[in-house]
NURO-732629 format. One record per residue (C-alpha): x, y, z; chain; residue in three letters. Coordinates in Angstrom, 1 decimal. Example, Ala and Ser with C-alpha at 12.3 -4.5 7.8 and 13.67 -1.06 7.14 Angstrom:
// residues 2
@c1->12.3, c2->-4.5, c3->7.8, chain->A, res->ALA
@c1->13.7, c2->-1.1, c3->7.1, chain->A, res->SER
// end
This chain:
// residues 284
@c1->218.0, c2->132.0, c3->78.2, chain->A, res->UNK
@c1->215.5, c2->129.8, c3->76.4, chain->A, res->UNK
@c1->217.2, c2->126.9, c3->74.8, chain->A, res->UNK
@c1->217.8, c2->127.3, c3->71.1, chain->A, res->UNK
@c1->217.0, c2->131.0, c3->71.1, chain->A, res->UNK
@c1->219.9, c2->133.3, c3->70.2, chain->A, res->UNK
@c1->220.0, c2->137.0, c3->70.1, chain->A, res->UNK
@c1->222.5, c2->138.5, c3->67.7, chain->A, res->UNK
@c1->224.4, c2->141.5, c3->69.0, chain->A, res->UNK
@c1->225.7, c2->142.4, c3->65.5, chain->A, res->UNK
@c1->225.3, c2->146.2, c3->65.1, chain->A, res->UNK
@c1->224.0, c2->147.3, c3->61.7, chain->A, res->UNK
@c1->223.8, c2->150.9, c3->60.8, chain->A, res->UNK
@c1->222.8, c2->152.9, c3->57.7, chain->A, res->UNK
@c1->225.5, c2->153.7, c3->55.2, chain->A, res->UNK
@c1->227.5, c2->156.8, c3->55.6, chain->A, res->UNK
@c1->226.1, c2->157.8, c3->52.2, chain->A, res->UNK
@c1->222.5, c2->157.8, c3->53.5, chain->A, res->UNK
@c1->220.7, c2->161.0, c3->54.5, chain->A, res->UNK
@c1->220.8, c2->159.9, c3->58.2, chain->A, res->UNK
@c1->224.6, c2->160.0, c3->58.3, chain->A, res->UNK
@c1->225.6, c2->162.1, c3->55.4, chain->A, res->UNK
@c1->222.7, c2->164.4, c3->54.8, chain->A, res->UNK
@c1->221.4, c2->167.4, c3->56.6, chain->A, res->UNK
@c1->221.8, c2->165.9, c3->60.0, chain->A, res->UNK
@c1->225.7, c2->165.9, c3->59.8, chain->A, res->UNK
@c1->228.0, c2->167.9, c3->57.7, chain->A, res->UNK
@c1->231.4, c2->166.5, c3->58.6, chain->A, res->UNK
@c1->232.9, c2->163.1, c3->58.7, chain->A, res->UNK
@c1->233.6, c2->163.6, c3->62.5, chain->A, res->UNK
@c1->229.9, c2->164.3, c3->63.1, chain->A, res->UNK
@c1->229.0, c2->161.2, c3->61.2, chain->A, res->UNK
@c1->231.4, c2->159.1, c3->63.2, chain->A, res->UNK
@c1->230.0, c2->160.5, c3->66.5, chain->A, res->UNK
@c1->226.4, c2->159.7, c3->65.4, chain->A, res->UNK
@c1->227.4, c2->156.3, c3->64.3, chain->A, res->UNK
@c1->229.1, c2->155.6, c3->67.7, chain->A, res->UNK
@c1->226.0, c2->156.8, c3->69.5, chain->A, res->UNK
@c1->223.8, c2->154.5, c3->67.3, chain->A, res->UNK
@c1->226.1, c2->151.6, c3->68.0, chain->A, res->UNK
@c1->225.9, c2->152.0, c3->71.7, chain->A, res->UNK
@c1->222.1, c2->152.2, c3->71.6, chain->A, res->UNK
@c1->221.9, c2->149.0, c3->69.6, chain->A, res->UNK
@c1->224.2, c2->147.1, c3->72.0, chain->A, res->UNK
@c1->222.3, c2->148.3, c3->75.0, chain->A, res->UNK
@c1->219.0, c2->147.3, c3->73.5, chain->A, res->UNK
@c1->220.5, c2->143.9, c3->72.7, chain->A, res->UNK
@c1->221.7, c2->143.4, c3->76.3, chain->A, res->UNK
@c1->218.3, c2->144.3, c3->77.6, chain->A, res->UNK
@c1->216.7, c2->141.7, c3->75.4, chain->A, res->UNK
@c1->219.1, c2->139.1, c3->76.6, chain->A, res->UNK
@c1->218.4, c2->140.0, c3->80.2, chain->A, res->UNK
@c1->214.7, c2->139.5, c3->79.5, chain->A, res->UNK
@c1->215.3, c2->136.1, c3->78.0, chain->A, res->UNK
@c1->217.4, c2->135.0, c3->81.0, chain->A, res->UNK
@c1->214.5, c2->135.7, c3->83.4, chain->A, res->UNK
@c1->212.3, c2->133.1, c3->81.6, chain->A, res->UNK
@c1->212.9, c2->129.5, c3->82.5, chain->A, res->UNK
@c1->212.7, c2->126.8, c3->79.9, chain->A, res->UNK
@c1->209.2, c2->125.5, c3->79.3, chain->A, res->UNK
@c1->207.6, c2->128.0, c3->81.6, chain->A, res->UNK
@c1->203.9, c2->128.5, c3->81.0, chain->A, res->UNK
@c1->202.0, c2->131.8, c3->81.3, chain->A, res->UNK
@c1->200.3, c2->132.4, c3->84.6, chain->A, res->UNK
@c1->198.4, c2->135.6, c3->83.8, chain->A, res->UNK
@c1->195.1, c2->135.8, c3->85.5, chain->A, res->UNK
@c1->192.2, c2->135.0, c3->83.1, chain->A, res->UNK
@c1->189.9, c2->137.9, c3->82.4, chain->A, res->UNK
@c1->186.4, c2->137.4, c3->80.9, chain->A, res->UNK
@c1->185.3, c2->140.4, c3->78.8, chain->A, res->UNK
@c1->181.7, c2->140.3, c3->77.5, chain->A, res->UNK
@c1->181.3, c2->141.7, c3->74.0, chain->A, res->UNK
@c1->178.6, c2->144.4, c3->74.1, chain->A, res->UNK
@c1->177.7, c2->144.1, c3->70.4, chain->A, res->UNK
@c1->175.7, c2->141.0, c3->71.3, chain->A, res->UNK
@c1->173.7, c2->142.7, c3->74.1, chain->A, res->UNK
@c1->170.1, c2->143.7, c3->73.7, chain->A, res->UNK
@c1->170.3, c2->147.5, c3->73.3, chain->A, res->UNK
@c1->166.7, c2->147.9, c3->74.2, chain->A, res->UNK
@c1->167.7, c2->146.8, c3->77.7, chain->A, res->UNK
@c1->171.4, c2->147.6, c3->77.7, chain->A, res->UNK
@c1->171.6, c2->148.7, c3->81.3, chain->A, res->UNK
@c1->169.9, c2->145.5, c3->82.5, chain->A, res->UNK
@c1->172.2, c2->143.2, c3->80.4, chain->A, res->UNK
@c1->175.4, c2->145.1, c3->81.5, chain->A, res->UNK
@c1->174.5, c2->145.0, c3->85.2, chain->A, res->UNK
@c1->173.8, c2->141.2, c3->84.9, chain->A, res->UNK
@c1->177.2, c2->140.6, c3->83.3, chain->A, res->UNK
@c1->178.8, c2->142.8, c3->85.9, chain->A, res->UNK
@c1->177.2, c2->140.9, c3->88.7, chain->A, res->UNK
@c1->178.4, c2->137.7, c3->87.2, chain->A, res->UNK
@c1->182.0, c2->139.0, c3->87.5, chain->A, res->UNK
@c1->182.8, c2->140.5, c3->84.1, chain->A, res->UNK
@c1->186.4, c2->141.8, c3->84.3, chain->A, res->UNK
@c1->186.1, c2->144.2, c3->81.3, chain->A, res->UNK
@c1->183.5, c2->145.1, c3->78.6, chain->A, res->UNK
@c1->184.5, c2->144.9, c3->75.0, chain->A, res->UNK
@c1->183.0, c2->147.3, c3->72.4, chain->A, res->UNK
@c1->183.3, c2->146.6, c3->68.7, chain->A, res->UNK
@c1->183.3, c2->149.7, c3->66.6, chain->A, res->UNK
@c1->182.6, c2->149.1, c3->62.9, chain->A, res->UNK
@c1->182.6, c2->151.7, c3->60.1, chain->A, res->UNK
@c1->181.1, c2->149.9, c3->57.2, chain->A, res->UNK
@c1->184.3, c2->150.4, c3->55.3, chain->A, res->UNK
@c1->187.1, c2->148.5, c3->57.0, chain->A, res->UNK
@c1->184.5, c2->145.8, c3->57.8, chain->A, res->UNK
@c1->181.1, c2->145.4, c3->56.1, chain->A, res->UNK
@c1->178.9, c2->146.3, c3->59.1, chain->A, res->UNK
@c1->178.2, c2->149.5, c3->61.0, chain->A, res->UNK
@c1->177.8, c2->149.3, c3->64.8, chain->A, res->UNK
@c1->178.2, c2->152.3, c3->67.1, chain->A, res->UNK
@c1->180.4, c2->155.2, c3->68.1, chain->A, res->UNK
@c1->181.6, c2->157.2, c3->71.1, chain->A, res->UNK
@c1->178.0, c2->157.8, c3->72.3, chain->A, res->UNK
@c1->177.7, c2->154.1, c3->73.4, chain->A, res->UNK
@c1->181.0, c2->154.2, c3->75.2, chain->A, res->UNK
@c1->179.8, c2->157.3, c3->77.0, chain->A, res->UNK
@c1->176.6, c2->155.6, c3->77.9, chain->A, res->UNK
@c1->178.5, c2->152.5, c3->79.2, chain->A, res->UNK
@c1->180.4, c2->154.8, c3->81.5, chain->A, res->UNK
@c1->177.2, c2->155.8, c3->83.2, chain->A, res->UNK
@c1->176.1, c2->152.2, c3->83.6, chain->A, res->UNK
@c1->179.3, c2->150.4, c3->84.9, chain->A, res->UNK
@c1->182.7, c2->151.1, c3->86.4, chain->A, res->UNK
@c1->184.2, c2->148.0, c3->84.8, chain->A, res->UNK
@c1->187.0, c2->149.0, c3->82.4, chain->A, res->UNK
@c1->186.0, c2->149.4, c3->78.7, chain->A, res->UNK
@c1->188.2, c2->148.3, c3->75.8, chain->A, res->UNK
@c1->187.2, c2->149.7, c3->72.4, chain->A, res->UNK
@c1->188.1, c2->147.6, c3->69.4, chain->A, res->UNK
@c1->188.3, c2->149.9, c3->66.4, chain->A, res->UNK
@c1->187.4, c2->148.1, c3->63.2, chain->A, res->UNK
@c1->187.6, c2->151.3, c3->61.2, chain->A, res->UNK
@c1->189.7, c2->152.6, c3->58.4, chain->A, res->UNK
@c1->191.0, c2->155.9, c3->59.8, chain->A, res->UNK
@c1->191.5, c2->155.2, c3->63.6, chain->A, res->UNK
@c1->193.6, c2->158.3, c3->64.3, chain->A, res->UNK
@c1->190.7, c2->160.5, c3->63.4, chain->A, res->UNK
@c1->188.5, c2->159.0, c3->66.1, chain->A, res->UNK
@c1->190.8, c2->157.8, c3->68.8, chain->A, res->UNK
@c1->190.6, c2->161.1, c3->70.7, chain->A, res->UNK
@c1->186.8, c2->160.9, c3->70.8, chain->A, res->UNK
@c1->186.8, c2->157.4, c3->72.2, chain->A, res->UNK
@c1->189.3, c2->158.2, c3->74.8, chain->A, res->UNK
@c1->187.3, c2->161.3, c3->75.8, chain->A, res->UNK
@c1->184.2, c2->159.2, c3->76.0, chain->A, res->UNK
@c1->185.8, c2->156.9, c3->78.6, chain->A, res->UNK
@c1->187.7, c2->154.1, c3->76.9, chain->A, res->UNK
@c1->190.4, c2->152.7, c3->79.1, chain->A, res->UNK
@c1->191.8, c2->150.6, c3->76.3, chain->A, res->UNK
@c1->191.8, c2->151.4, c3->72.6, chain->A, res->UNK
@c1->192.6, c2->148.7, c3->70.1, chain->A, res->UNK
@c1->193.0, c2->149.7, c3->66.4, chain->A, res->UNK
@c1->193.8, c2->147.1, c3->63.7, chain->A, res->UNK
@c1->197.3, c2->146.9, c3->62.4, chain->A, res->UNK
@c1->195.9, c2->146.5, c3->58.9, chain->A, res->UNK
@c1->193.9, c2->149.7, c3->59.1, chain->A, res->UNK
@c1->196.6, c2->152.3, c3->59.7, chain->A, res->UNK
@c1->199.4, c2->153.2, c3->57.4, chain->A, res->UNK
@c1->201.4, c2->154.4, c3->60.5, chain->A, res->UNK
@c1->200.2, c2->152.2, c3->63.3, chain->A, res->UNK
@c1->203.0, c2->153.3, c3->65.6, chain->A, res->UNK
@c1->201.6, c2->156.8, c3->65.4, chain->A, res->UNK
@c1->198.1, c2->155.5, c3->66.3, chain->A, res->UNK
@c1->199.5, c2->153.7, c3->69.3, chain->A, res->UNK
@c1->201.5, c2->156.7, c3->70.4, chain->A, res->UNK
@c1->198.4, c2->158.9, c3->70.1, chain->A, res->UNK
@c1->196.4, c2->156.5, c3->72.4, chain->A, res->UNK
@c1->199.2, c2->156.6, c3->75.0, chain->A, res->UNK
@c1->199.6, c2->160.3, c3->74.9, chain->A, res->UNK
@c1->195.8, c2->160.8, c3->75.5, chain->A, res->UNK
@c1->196.1, c2->158.7, c3->78.7, chain->A, res->UNK
@c1->194.6, c2->155.4, c3->77.6, chain->A, res->UNK
@c1->196.2, c2->152.0, c3->77.2, chain->A, res->UNK
@c1->196.9, c2->150.8, c3->73.7, chain->A, res->UNK
@c1->196.3, c2->147.4, c3->72.1, chain->A, res->UNK
@c1->196.7, c2->146.1, c3->68.5, chain->A, res->UNK
@c1->194.3, c2->143.8, c3->66.7, chain->A, res->UNK
@c1->195.4, c2->141.2, c3->64.1, chain->A, res->UNK
@c1->193.2, c2->139.7, c3->61.4, chain->A, res->UNK
@c1->193.6, c2->135.9, c3->60.9, chain->A, res->UNK
@c1->196.0, c2->136.3, c3->58.0, chain->A, res->UNK
@c1->198.4, c2->138.8, c3->59.7, chain->A, res->UNK
@c1->201.6, c2->137.4, c3->61.1, chain->A, res->UNK
@c1->201.8, c2->137.7, c3->64.9, chain->A, res->UNK
@c1->205.5, c2->138.8, c3->64.5, chain->A, res->UNK
@c1->204.2, c2->142.1, c3->63.1, chain->A, res->UNK
@c1->203.5, c2->143.5, c3->66.6, chain->A, res->UNK
@c1->207.1, c2->143.1, c3->67.8, chain->A, res->UNK
@c1->208.1, c2->146.7, c3->66.9, chain->A, res->UNK
@c1->205.2, c2->148.0, c3->69.0, chain->A, res->UNK
@c1->205.8, c2->146.0, c3->72.2, chain->A, res->UNK
@c1->207.3, c2->149.0, c3->74.0, chain->A, res->UNK
@c1->204.0, c2->150.9, c3->73.7, chain->A, res->UNK
@c1->201.1, c2->148.4, c3->73.8, chain->A, res->UNK
@c1->199.5, c2->146.5, c3->76.7, chain->A, res->UNK
@c1->197.5, c2->144.0, c3->74.6, chain->A, res->UNK
@c1->197.4, c2->142.1, c3->71.3, chain->A, res->UNK
@c1->194.0, c2->141.0, c3->70.1, chain->A, res->UNK
@c1->193.9, c2->137.9, c3->68.0, chain->A, res->UNK
@c1->190.9, c2->137.6, c3->65.7, chain->A, res->UNK
@c1->190.0, c2->133.9, c3->65.3, chain->A, res->UNK
@c1->187.5, c2->135.0, c3->62.6, chain->A, res->UNK
@c1->187.3, c2->137.7, c3->59.9, chain->A, res->UNK
@c1->186.1, c2->140.8, c3->61.7, chain->A, res->UNK
@c1->182.7, c2->142.4, c3->61.0, chain->A, res->UNK
@c1->180.1, c2->140.0, c3->62.2, chain->A, res->UNK
@c1->179.2, c2->138.7, c3->65.6, chain->A, res->UNK
@c1->178.2, c2->135.1, c3->66.4, chain->A, res->UNK
@c1->180.8, c2->133.4, c3->64.2, chain->A, res->UNK
@c1->182.3, c2->130.0, c3->65.0, chain->A, res->UNK
@c1->185.8, c2->129.9, c3->66.5, chain->A, res->UNK
@c1->188.5, c2->128.9, c3->64.0, chain->A, res->UNK
@c1->191.0, c2->126.4, c3->65.6, chain->A, res->UNK
@c1->194.1, c2->127.7, c3->63.7, chain->A, res->UNK
@c1->193.9, c2->130.7, c3->66.0, chain->A, res->UNK
@c1->195.2, c2->128.4, c3->68.8, chain->A, res->UNK
@c1->198.6, c2->128.1, c3->67.2, chain->A, res->UNK
@c1->198.7, c2->131.8, c3->66.5, chain->A, res->UNK
@c1->198.1, c2->132.4, c3->70.2, chain->A, res->UNK
@c1->200.8, c2->129.9, c3->71.2, chain->A, res->UNK
@c1->203.3, c2->131.5, c3->68.9, chain->A, res->UNK
@c1->202.5, c2->135.0, c3->70.1, chain->A, res->UNK
@c1->202.7, c2->133.9, c3->73.8, chain->A, res->UNK
@c1->206.1, c2->132.4, c3->73.1, chain->A, res->UNK
@c1->207.3, c2->135.6, c3->71.5, chain->A, res->UNK
@c1->205.9, c2->137.7, c3->74.3, chain->A, res->UNK
@c1->207.4, c2->135.5, c3->77.0, chain->A, res->UNK
@c1->210.8, c2->136.2, c3->75.5, chain->A, res->UNK
@c1->210.4, c2->140.0, c3->74.8, chain->A, res->UNK
@c1->207.6, c2->141.4, c3->77.0, chain->A, res->UNK
@c1->205.8, c2->138.9, c3->79.2, chain->A, res->UNK
@c1->203.4, c2->141.5, c3->80.6, chain->A, res->UNK
@c1->201.5, c2->142.1, c3->77.4, chain->A, res->UNK
@c1->198.0, c2->140.6, c3->77.4, chain->A, res->UNK
@c1->196.6, c2->138.4, c3->74.6, chain->A, res->UNK
@c1->192.9, c2->138.7, c3->73.9, chain->A, res->UNK
@c1->191.0, c2->136.3, c3->71.6, chain->A, res->UNK
@c1->187.9, c2->137.5, c3->69.8, chain->A, res->UNK
@c1->185.5, c2->135.3, c3->67.7, chain->A, res->UNK
@c1->183.5, c2->132.2, c3->68.8, chain->A, res->UNK
@c1->184.7, c2->132.0, c3->72.4, chain->A, res->UNK
@c1->182.2, c2->129.7, c3->74.3, chain->A, res->UNK
@c1->182.2, c2->127.5, c3->77.3, chain->A, res->UNK
@c1->183.1, c2->124.5, c3->75.1, chain->A, res->UNK
@c1->186.5, c2->126.1, c3->74.1, chain->A, res->UNK
@c1->187.3, c2->128.8, c3->76.6, chain->A, res->UNK
@c1->189.6, c2->126.6, c3->78.7, chain->A, res->UNK
@c1->191.6, c2->125.5, c3->75.7, chain->A, res->UNK
@c1->192.0, c2->129.1, c3->74.5, chain->A, res->UNK
@c1->193.2, c2->130.2, c3->77.8, chain->A, res->UNK
@c1->195.6, c2->127.2, c3->78.0, chain->A, res->UNK
@c1->197.1, c2->128.2, c3->74.7, chain->A, res->UNK
@c1->198.3, c2->131.5, c3->76.1, chain->A, res->UNK
@c1->195.4, c2->134.0, c3->75.9, chain->A, res->UNK
@c1->194.4, c2->135.7, c3->79.1, chain->A, res->UNK
@c1->191.6, c2->138.0, c3->77.9, chain->A, res->UNK
@c1->188.6, c2->136.0, c3->76.7, chain->A, res->UNK
@c1->186.0, c2->138.0, c3->74.7, chain->A, res->UNK
@c1->182.6, c2->136.4, c3->74.6, chain->A, res->UNK
@c1->179.5, c2->137.9, c3->73.0, chain->A, res->UNK
@c1->176.7, c2->135.4, c3->72.2, chain->A, res->UNK
@c1->178.0, c2->133.0, c3->74.9, chain->A, res->UNK
@c1->177.0, c2->135.7, c3->77.4, chain->A, res->UNK
@c1->174.3, c2->137.9, c3->76.1, chain->A, res->UNK
@c1->172.4, c2->135.4, c3->74.0, chain->A, res->UNK
@c1->171.6, c2->133.1, c3->77.0, chain->A, res->UNK
@c1->168.7, c2->132.9, c3->79.4, chain->A, res->UNK
@c1->170.8, c2->133.9, c3->82.4, chain->A, res->UNK
@c1->173.6, c2->136.4, c3->81.6, chain->A, res->UNK
@c1->174.9, c2->136.5, c3->85.2, chain->A, res->UNK
@c1->175.2, c2->132.7, c3->85.3, chain->A, res->UNK
@c1->176.8, c2->132.6, c3->81.8, chain->A, res->UNK
@c1->179.6, c2->134.9, c3->82.9, chain->A, res->UNK
@c1->180.1, c2->133.0, c3->86.2, chain->A, res->UNK
@c1->180.4, c2->129.7, c3->84.2, chain->A, res->UNK
@c1->182.9, c2->131.1, c3->81.8, chain->A, res->UNK
@c1->185.1, c2->132.3, c3->84.7, chain->A, res->UNK
@c1->184.8, c2->129.0, c3->86.5, chain->A, res->UNK
@c1->186.0, c2->127.1, c3->83.5, chain->A, res->UNK
@c1->189.3, c2->129.2, c3->83.3, chain->A, res->UNK
@c1->189.8, c2->129.8, c3->87.0, chain->A, res->UNK
@c1->189.5, c2->126.2, c3->88.1, chain->A, res->UNK
@c1->192.7, c2->124.7, c3->89.6, chain->A, res->UNK
// end
């Protein structure tokens, strides 16, 4: 177990007077007692599983997840989209990131499922779709149907984000959760059993080409520390201002998916730009 980290096995349960125990779900005190006993066993088992996870992590262990470079398509030249995507793919792009904006959750409007469908005709590289929209549940099926392998709504955009994540998984895609700069990283903990990725925004979403904000590094470190204790396999992506000057530091802080827009597509040689970003995080 990581030094200084304690897991409480205290079992708390709702009052017998609450609807869960004393309402329509149980009508006798014996039924209430049985339900409470079942709930207690569940909580203890969950606690034991968390402790076992912690014991598998050695003190001071750093993350060793393979770095993945994911060019952000929003910065591509849509008049020559196929050419830009093929160049990035040739350079070794591990994923392609698509920012969907609705003009409501964020100020700008970008594109919809049609571009995702078009991307599937251009490349076989996995697509992750970042939903910067106010009503993600309404559009998640369309993006999964269009070919998105990963769908990432914002935790701030959904009144029932667990339902959004569950919908993505039920439709056969992998789910992620995006966090704005002011949202605590701890807010994703209840979702860890369903998600494969947490996307940390280093900038306020809605505009490409913004400068990376250094406070994001601490957020990534804090999140990686939490994930190492609870679910080490969850990826951390960073979006906003990722460039060759800072990509190595961002990766070292705990992020393994590096989203780069202008650093890839607003260069003279897209293929070379991707190769250089990968070299900077893959060097021994």
